[in-house]
C-alpha positions as a Python dict, from the first residue, in 0.01 Angstrom:
ca = {
    (1, 'X'): (0, 0, 0),
    (2, 'X'): (150, 334, -102),
    (3, 'X'): (174, 628, 136),
    (4, 'X'): (-71, 828, -76),
    (5, 'X'): (-364, 587, -54),
    (6, 'X'): (-351, 474, 307),
    (7, 'X'): (-691, 493, 479),
    (8, 'X'): (-776, 720, 768),
    (9, 'X'): (-860, 573, 1108),
    (10, 'X'): (-1119, 683, 1364),
    (11, 'X'): (-1072, 482, 1683),
    (12, 'X'): (-1369, 513, 1923),
    (13, 'X'): (-1296, 365, 2266),
    (14, 'X'): (-1580, 369, 2521),
    (15, 'X'): (-1539, 299, 2890),
    (16, 'X'): (-1728, 25, 3074),
    (17, 'X'): (-1973, -62, 2793),
    (18, 'X'): (-2122, -411, 2817),
    (19, 'X'): (-2075, -634, 2515),
    (20, 'X'): (-2447, -717, 2495),
    (21, 'X'): (-2599, -370, 2549),
    (22, 'X'): (-2624, -283, 2180),
    (23, 'X'): (-2896, -339, 1925),
    (24, 'X'): (-2679, -542, 1686),
    (25, 'X'): (-2581, -765, 1980),
    (26, 'X'): (-2945, -855, 2037),
    (27, 'X'): (-3035, -649, 2342),
    (28, 'X'): (-3415, -632, 2367),
    (29, 'X'): (-3428, -273, 2491),
    (30, 'X'): (-3116, -69, 2415),
    (31, 'X'): (-3149, 146, 2104),
    (32, 'X'): (-2825, 195, 1904),
    (33, 'X'): (-2927, 245, 1538),
    (34, 'X'): (-2605, 421, 1435),
    (35, 'X'): (-2369, 163, 1582),
    (36, 'X'): (-2596, -104, 1433),
    (37, 'X'): (-2540, 52, 1090),
    (38, 'X'): (-2165, 42, 1148),
    (39, 'X'): (-2196, -328, 1228),
    (40, 'X'): (-2411, -392, 921),
    (41, 'X'): (-2161, -230, 687),
    (42, 'X'): (-1852, -360, 866),
    (43, 'X'): (-1695, -650, 1053),
    (44, 'X'): (-1825, -757, 1394),
    (45, 'X'): (-1590, -942, 1628),
    (46, 'X'): (-1849, -1133, 1831),
    (47, 'X'): (-1620, -1255, 2109),
    (48, 'X'): (-1367, -986, 2195),
    (49, 'X'): (-1188, -975, 2529),
    (50, 'X'): (-981, -701, 2691),
    (51, 'X'): (-631, -772, 2821),
    (52, 'X'): (-727, -658, 3172),
    (53, 'X'): (-1067, -562, 3320),
    (54, 'X'): (-934, -229, 3452),
    (55, 'X'): (-941, 102, 3261),
    (56, 'X'): (-575, 205, 3227),
    (57, 'X'): (-421, -141, 3176),
    (58, 'X'): (-683, -232, 2916),
    (59, 'X'): (-640, 96, 2728),
    (60, 'X'): (-263, 62, 2719),
    (61, 'X'): (-301, -285, 2568),
    (62, 'X'): (-552, -169, 2305),
    (63, 'X'): (-303, 102, 2208),
    (64, 'X'): (19, -103, 2209),
    (65, 'X'): (-73, -463, 2126),
    (66, 'X'): (111, -573, 2442),
    (67, 'X'): (-2, -723, 2773),
    (68, 'X'): (0, -524, 3097),
    (69, 'X'): (297, -714, 3235),
    (70, 'X'): (495, -575, 2938),
    (71, 'X'): (367, -218, 2914),
    (72, 'X'): (385, -211, 3296),
    (73, 'X'): (50, -47, 3362),
    (74, 'X'): (-128, -289, 3592),
    (75, 'X'): (-340, -32, 3777),
    (76, 'X'): (-522, 292, 3704),
    (77, 'X'): (-318, 608, 3669),
    (78, 'X'): (-333, 860, 3952),
    (79, 'X'): (-119, 1154, 4067),
    (80, 'X'): (-7, 965, 4378),
    (81, 'X'): (112, 666, 4174),
    (82, 'X'): (369, 811, 3935),
    (83, 'X'): (661, 605, 4058),
    (84, 'X'): (742, 311, 3826),
    (85, 'X'): (709, 66, 4115),
    (86, 'X'): (337, 146, 4141),
    (87, 'X'): (285, 6, 3790),
    (88, 'X'): (19, 270, 3724),
    (89, 'X'): (188, 452, 3436),
    (90, 'X'): (260, 304, 3093),
    (91, 'X'): (632, 254, 3042),
    (92, 'X'): (778, 556, 2859),
    (93, 'X'): (933, 349, 2580),
    (94, 'X'): (603, 181, 2491),
    (95, 'X'): (509, 221, 2125),
    (96, 'X'): (145, 314, 2067),
    (97, 'X'): (-73, 339, 1760),
    (98, 'X'): (-19, 714, 1777),
    (99, 'X'): (357, 670, 1759),
    (100, 'X'): (336, 446, 1452),
    (101, 'X'): (84, 654, 1258),
    (102, 'X'): (267, 977, 1340),
    (103, 'X'): (599, 831, 1225),
    (104, 'X'): (467, 772, 872),
    (105, 'X'): (308, 1112, 827),
    (106, 'X'): (-45, 1073, 963),
    (107, 'X'): (-201, 1369, 1138),
    (108, 'X'): (-290, 1231, 1482),
    (109, 'X'): (-535, 1367, 1735),
    (110, 'X'): (-698, 1261, 2059),
    (111, 'X'): (-1005, 1388, 2244),
    (112, 'X'): (-1117, 1258, 2582),
    (113, 'X'): (-922, 1082, 2858),
    (114, 'X'): (-570, 954, 2793),
    (115, 'X'): (-560, 765, 3123),
    (116, 'X'): (-209, 625, 3073),
    (117, 'X'): (2, 864, 3277),
    (118, 'X'): (109, 1230, 3275),
    (119, 'X'): (-223, 1310, 3108),
    (120, 'X'): (-151, 1684, 3102),
    (121, 'X'): (146, 1633, 2867),
    (122, 'X'): (88, 1580, 2490),
    (123, 'X'): (268, 1259, 2399),
    (124, 'X'): (296, 942, 2188),
    (125, 'X'): (233, 1100, 1849),
    (126, 'X'): (-70, 1308, 1950),
    (127, 'X'): (121, 1630, 2021),
    (128, 'X'): (-46, 1818, 1733),
    (129, 'X'): (-403, 1776, 1858),
    (130, 'X'): (-424, 1694, 2230),
    (131, 'X'): (-773, 1752, 2374),
    (132, 'X'): (-738, 1540, 2687),
    (133, 'X'): (-957, 1600, 2990),
    (134, 'X'): (-990, 1440, 3334),
    (135, 'X'): (-641, 1556, 3423),
    (136, 'X'): (-506, 1418, 3747),
    (137, 'X'): (-355, 1626, 4025),
    (138, 'X'): (-327, 2004, 4014),
    (139, 'X'): (-324, 2045, 3638),
    (140, 'X'): (-601, 2240, 3461),
    (141, 'X'): (-881, 2044, 3300),
    (142, 'X'): (-991, 2147, 2950),
    (143, 'X'): (-1341, 2001, 2998),
    (144, 'X'): (-1396, 2174, 3332),
    (145, 'X'): (-1277, 2500, 3177),
    (146, 'X'): (-1535, 2452, 2900),
    (147, 'X'): (-1816, 2414, 3154),
    (148, 'X'): (-1704, 2736, 3324),
    (149, 'X'): (-1686, 2925, 2995),
    (150, 'X'): (-2033, 2805, 2896),
    (151, 'X'): (-2178, 2887, 3236),
    (152, 'X'): (-2322, 2540, 3295),
    (153, 'X'): (-2299, 2334, 3616),
    (154, 'X'): (-2008, 2090, 3626),
    (155, 'X'): (-2173, 1768, 3742),
    (156, 'X'): (-1849, 1570, 3713),
    (157, 'X'): (-1672, 1763, 3988),
    (158, 'X'): (-1756, 1660, 4341),
    (159, 'X'): (-2097, 1547, 4459),
    (160, 'X'): (-2361, 1740, 4266),
    (161, 'X'): (-2695, 1748, 4456),
    (162, 'X'): (-2881, 1583, 4166),
    (163, 'X'): (-2667, 1268, 4180),
    (164, 'X'): (-2827, 949, 4309),
    (165, 'X'): (-2661, 614, 4377),
    (166, 'X'): (-2790, 263, 4347),
    (167, 'X'): (-2467, 76, 4291),
    (168, 'X'): (-2334, 347, 4057),
    (169, 'X'): (-2380, 726, 4055),
    (170, 'X'): (-2633, 860, 3805),
    (171, 'X'): (-2822, 1179, 3730),
    (172, 'X'): (-3034, 1341, 3460),
    (173, 'X'): (-2892, 1655, 3300),
    (174, 'X'): (-3080, 1963, 3187),
    (175, 'X'): (-2835, 2122, 2944),
    (176, 'X'): (-2670, 1920, 2660),
    (177, 'X'): (-2351, 2120, 2714),
    (178, 'X'): (-2305, 1937, 3045),
    (179, 'X'): (-2242, 1603, 2872),
    (180, 'X'): (-1880, 1488, 2827),
    (181, 'X'): (-1932, 1254, 2530),
    (182, 'X'): (-2098, 1538, 2339),
    (183, 'X'): (-1790, 1753, 2409),
    (184, 'X'): (-1558, 1474, 2291),
    (185, 'X'): (-1740, 1437, 1961),
    (186, 'X'): (-1738, 1817, 1923),
    (187, 'X'): (-1359, 1800, 1940),
    (188, 'X'): (-1355, 1520, 1684),
    (189, 'X'): (-1561, 1729, 1443),
    (190, 'X'): (-1316, 2019, 1488),
    (191, 'X'): (-1027, 1783, 1410),
    (192, 'X'): (-1195, 1667, 1090),
    (193, 'X'): (-1276, 2021, 986),
    (194, 'X'): (-911, 2123, 1010),
    (195, 'X'): (-773, 1833, 804),
    (196, 'X'): (-491, 1926, 569),
    (197, 'X'): (-455, 1652, 310),
    (198, 'X'): (-257, 1410, 522),
    (199, 'X'): (-417, 1080, 623),
    (200, 'X'): (-537, 1104, 981),
    (201, 'X'): (-572, 899, 1297),
    (202, 'X'): (-841, 1034, 1529),
    (203, 'X'): (-863, 869, 1872),
    (204, 'X'): (-1195, 949, 2041),
    (205, 'X'): (-1170, 835, 2400),
    (206, 'X'): (-1527, 830, 2533),
    (207, 'X'): (-1546, 810, 2912),
    (208, 'X'): (-1911, 699, 2906),
    (209, 'X'): (-2103, 493, 3007),
    (210, 'X'): (-1862, 471, 3304),
    (211, 'X'): (-2017, 652, 3601),
    (212, 'X'): (-2100, 929, 3657),
    (213, 'X'): (-2392, 819, 3437),
    (214, 'X'): (-2525, 1157, 3319),
    (215, 'X'): (-2781, 1182, 3040),
    (216, 'X'): (-3089, 1376, 2934),
    (217, 'X'): (-3429, 1298, 3079),
    (218, 'X'): (-3564, 1265, 2724),
    (219, 'X'): (-3347, 956, 2669),
    (220, 'X'): (-3408, 819, 3019),
    (221, 'X'): (-3780, 824, 2946),
    (222, 'X'): (-3723, 578, 2660),
    (223, 'X'): (-3641, 310, 2918),
    (224, 'X'): (-3935, 256, 3158),
    (225, 'X'): (-3811, 96, 3477),
    (226, 'X'): (-4088, -164, 3475),
    (227, 'X'): (-3951, -303, 3145),
    (228, 'X'): (-3600, -358, 3278),
    (229, 'X'): (-3515, -703, 3407),
    (230, 'X'): (-3233, -795, 3639),
    (231, 'X'): (-2986, -1059, 3523),
    (232, 'X'): (-3044, -1424, 3615),
    (233, 'X'): (-2745, -1428, 3849),
    (234, 'X'): (-2862, -1118, 4038),
    (235, 'X'): (-2901, -1320, 4362),
    (236, 'X'): (-2564, -1501, 4333),
    (237, 'X'): (-2437, -1554, 4688),
    (238, 'X'): (-2093, -1670, 4564),
    (239, 'X'): (-2123, -1992, 4761),
    (240, 'X'): (-1828, -2219, 4691),
    (241, 'X'): (-1625, -1940, 4532),
    (242, 'X'): (-1308, -1771, 4665),
    (243, 'X'): (-1371, -1543, 4962),
    (244, 'X'): (-1184, -1251, 4805),
    (245, 'X'): (-1474, -1207, 4563),
    (246, 'X'): (-1691, -1095, 4853),
    (247, 'X'): (-1446, -814, 4928),
    (248, 'X'): (-1435, -662, 4580),
    (249, 'X'): (-1545, -299, 4560),
    (250, 'X'): (-1803, -391, 4299),
    (251, 'X'): (-1990, -636, 4523),
    (252, 'X'): (-2341, -506, 4590),
    (253, 'X'): (-2506, -517, 4934),
    (254, 'X'): (-2768, -789, 4960),
    (255, 'X'): (-3033, -539, 5069),
    (256, 'X'): (-2988, -295, 4781),
    (257, 'X'): (-3312, -139, 4657),
    (258, 'X'): (-3397, -334, 4339),
    (259, 'X'): (-3626, -65, 4197),
    (260, 'X'): (-3350, 191, 4247),
    (261, 'X'): (-3100, -39, 4076),
    (262, 'X'): (-3335, -73, 3780),
    (263, 'X'): (-3360, 305, 3768),
    (264, 'X'): (-2980, 324, 3750),
    (265, 'X'): (-2990, 66, 3468),
    (266, 'X'): (-3236, 287, 3280),
    (267, 'X'): (-2987, 572, 3300),
    (268, 'X'): (-2707, 339, 3183),
    (269, 'X'): (-2912, 226, 2881),
    (270, 'X'): (-3007, 586, 2803),
    (271, 'X'): (-2642, 690, 2812),
    (272, 'X'): (-2556, 417, 2562),
    (273, 'X'): (-2823, 558, 2333),
    (274, 'X'): (-2666, 902, 2378),
    (275, 'X'): (-2327, 761, 2281),
    (276, 'X'): (-2494, 612, 1975),
    (277, 'X'): (-2648, 951, 1886),
    (278, 'X'): (-2305, 1111, 1902),
    (279, 'X'): (-2143, 835, 1696),
    (280, 'X'): (-2415, 895, 1439),
    (281, 'X'): (-2335, 1267, 1436),
    (282, 'X'): (-1971, 1188, 1369),
    (283, 'X'): (-2057, 941, 1092),
    (284, 'X'): (-2280, 1194, 921),
    (285, 'X'): (-1997, 1446, 936),
    (286, 'X'): (-1760, 1198, 773),
    (287, 'X'): (-2022, 1139, 503),
    (288, 'X'): (-2062, 1511, 445),
    (289, 'X'): (-1687, 1549, 400),
    (290, 'X'): (-1675, 1260, 154),
    (291, 'X'): (-1444, 1060, 382),
    (292, 'X'): (-1651, 752, 462),
    (293, 'X'): (-1513, 513, 199),
    (294, 'X'): (-1154, 604, 287),
    (295, 'X'): (-1189, 587, 665),
    (296, 'X'): (-1168, 288, 898),
    (297, 'X'): (-1394, 329, 1201),
    (298, 'X'): (-1324, 102, 1499),
    (299, 'X'): (-1573, 99, 1787),
    (300, 'X'): (-1488, -86, 2110),
    (301, 'X'): (-1490, -55, 2489),
    (302, 'X'): (-1189, -74, 2717),
    (303, 'X'): (-1355, -339, 2936),
    (304, 'X'): (-1706, -449, 3029),
    (305, 'X'): (-1958, -388, 3307),
    (306, 'X'): (-2127, -636, 3543),
    (307, 'X'): (-2450, -433, 3577),
    (308, 'X'): (-2583, -660, 3850),
    (309, 'X'): (-2467, -997, 3716),
    (310, 'X'): (-2341, -1207, 4006),
    (311, 'X'): (-2467, -926, 4231),
    (312, 'X'): (-2182, -701, 4123),
    (313, 'X'): (-2117, -382, 3931),
    (314, 'X'): (-1819, -238, 3745),
    (315, 'X'): (-1532, -466, 3641),
    (316, 'X'): (-1208, -613, 3788),
    (317, 'X'): (-1344, -970, 3811),
    (318, 'X'): (-1302, -1232, 3543),
    (319, 'X'): (-1671, -1276, 3483),
    (320, 'X'): (-1770, -1275, 3115),
    (321, 'X'): (-1942, -937, 3138),
    (322, 'X'): (-1636, -777, 3294),
    (323, 'X'): (-1378, -895, 3038),
    (324, 'X'): (-1582, -922, 2718),
    (325, 'X'): (-1635, -610, 2507),
    (326, 'X'): (-1811, -503, 2186),
    (327, 'X'): (-1592, -461, 1879),
    (328, 'X'): (-1691, -335, 1533),
    (329, 'X'): (-1456, -234, 1252),
    (330, 'X'): (-1607, -68, 947),
    (331, 'X'): (-1431, 38, 626),
    (332, 'X'): (-1664, 53, 325),
    (333, 'X'): (-1372, 88, 86),
    (334, 'X'): (-1169, -204, 215),
    (335, 'X'): (-1360, -453, 434),
    (336, 'X'): (-1653, -688, 376),
    (337, 'X'): (-1992, -580, 502),
    (338, 'X'): (-2187, -770, 765),
    (339, 'X'): (-1912, -1025, 832),
    (340, 'X'): (-1907, -1177, 1182),
    (341, 'X'): (-1585, -1312, 1329),
    (342, 'X'): (-1660, -1587, 1579),
    (343, 'X'): (-1296, -1660, 1661),
    (344, 'X'): (-1209, -1480, 1987),
    (345, 'X'): (-1014, -1156, 1949),
    (346, 'X'): (-774, -1068, 2229),
    (347, 'X'): (-711, -726, 2378),
    (348, 'X'): (-369, -718, 2209),
    (349, 'X'): (-492, -817, 1862),
    (350, 'X'): (-686, -513, 1745),
    (351, 'X'): (-390, -271, 1727),
    (352, 'X'): (-180, -482, 1487),
    (353, 'X'): (-495, -559, 1284),
    (354, 'X'): (-573, -189, 1235),
    (355, 'X'): (-212, -117, 1142),
    (356, 'X'): (-203, -395, 882),
    (357, 'X'): (-522, -263, 725),
    (358, 'X'): (-325, 58, 668),
    (359, 'X'): (-18, -123, 536),
    (360, 'X'): (172, -69, 860),
    (361, 'X'): (303, -265, 1157),
    (362, 'X'): (483, -225, 1487),
    (363, 'X'): (860, -238, 1441),
    (364, 'X'): (931, -449, 1747),
    (365, 'X'): (786, -768, 1885),
    (366, 'X'): (440, -744, 2036),
    (367, 'X'): (207, -990, 2206),
    (368, 'X'): (-85, -956, 1966),
    (369, 'X'): (-146, -1084, 1615),
    (370, 'X'): (-311, -923, 1316),
    (371, 'X'): (-617, -1091, 1167),
    (372, 'X'): (-653, -837, 886),
    (373, 'X'): (-579, -1081, 602),
    (374, 'X'): (-838, -1335, 718),
    (375, 'X'): (-1105, -1072, 774),
    (376, 'X'): (-1054, -921, 429),
    (377, 'X'): (-1110, -1265, 277),
    (378, 'X'): (-1411, -1332, 504),
    (379, 'X'): (-1231, -1621, 668),
    (380, 'X'): (-1233, -1712, 1035),
    (381, 'X'): (-886, -1672, 1191),
    (382, 'X'): (-737, -1982, 1348),
    (383, 'X'): (-835, -1989, 1716),
    (384, 'X'): (-562, -1937, 1972),
    (385, 'X'): (-589, -1888, 2350),
    (386, 'X'): (-694, -1543, 2468),
    (387, 'X'): (-504, -1413, 2770),
    (388, 'X'): (-600, -1145, 3023),
    (389, 'X'): (-450, -1049, 3357),
    (390, 'X'): (-501, -820, 3652),
    (391, 'X'): (-303, -679, 3943),
    (392, 'X'): (-383, -763, 4304),
    (393, 'X'): (-680, -634, 4499),
    (394, 'X'): (-448, -417, 4709),
    (395, 'X'): (-313, -249, 4398),
    (396, 'X'): (-637, -216, 4205),
    (397, 'X'): (-899, -158, 4477),
    (398, 'X'): (-696, 12, 4746),
    (399, 'X'): (-436, 191, 4531),
    (400, 'X'): (-135, 52, 4710),
    (401, 'X'): (207, 148, 4570),
    (402, 'X'): (402, -122, 4756),
    (403, 'X'): (567, -359, 4505),
    (404, 'X'): (473, -665, 4710),
    (405, 'X'): (106, -567, 4682),
    (406, 'X'): (97, -534, 4305),
    (407, 'X'): (148, -884, 4168),
}
């Protein structure tokens, strides 16, 4: 593939989106018509698993094609955990998708959380367009500054009085300018509108539907609480399973208000529909610019969400809903339409696959494999074991920095 005809890439990475909470995945309630269209005109990886059911480690693996024990980020980034021994910052010599695309002349941009360490510093090929929010520590936050400039309440800072909690924090919002995914897509549109003839790599890091679950009442009303069912394992008492599972931060109290939990689920479903609306807005913009046929769009989540299965929320455990994620890759000009890959895809396999579709590869050895050739020919890749890992409870749940607590 010559440098002049390489495709563009839009990489949409959600946070804590369940693999089955999408229309194309067969969910009976959740409405995602735009993502469904992506799936219909692209390739669906039906069984995709992250490399670690924790935000930062999973994201680093999606970006590098390497496992956490290699990229050295085994816990979430935080300002108190910058020392290498805490294993909460991606190793500085890690090579990301941004590094590779930038090195061959792509214009690279990111909007949304970076989450891999030193988030206030443009890095890893994205220096030209760095719209990263959720800064850690004392650094300014571009999203919070936007809320202040617009004169709208910042519901993501502190405990806003409208926030309720039934397992996870949730709230309706009154002004669309309060919503962080909307802001992220706004930045993506600005990136596209300032293109300059170079191929581009746009990384849209969407923090939703990770709590705080904040969405308009109009969308919440589409999900009546009396239509929402709890999962079959809602009452799982973990009998016969390791005792540490009882201590996980995501374990729900046995006396939690079920109607309140369903109400939280309605907000979660509504937020997924909002994400879908924003993805649709971006796709329409690509269409209007005449870029659709020449642009790969990858849509995934960093990890999953329990949403009450096994009486738990969030992630961290190796339940199916925690480790399994949705994954769609669409490229009308270069990939088959409506093809489903049943062979499991690992959390280190997508990065080399996307690079090969663009005629590129990582220079060094990585843990993942590309399945681009098989997918183009509508063939199932040969199955190989899928591996995922996680740090200890002390490191993940309680943010220890002691080396003996991390592995």
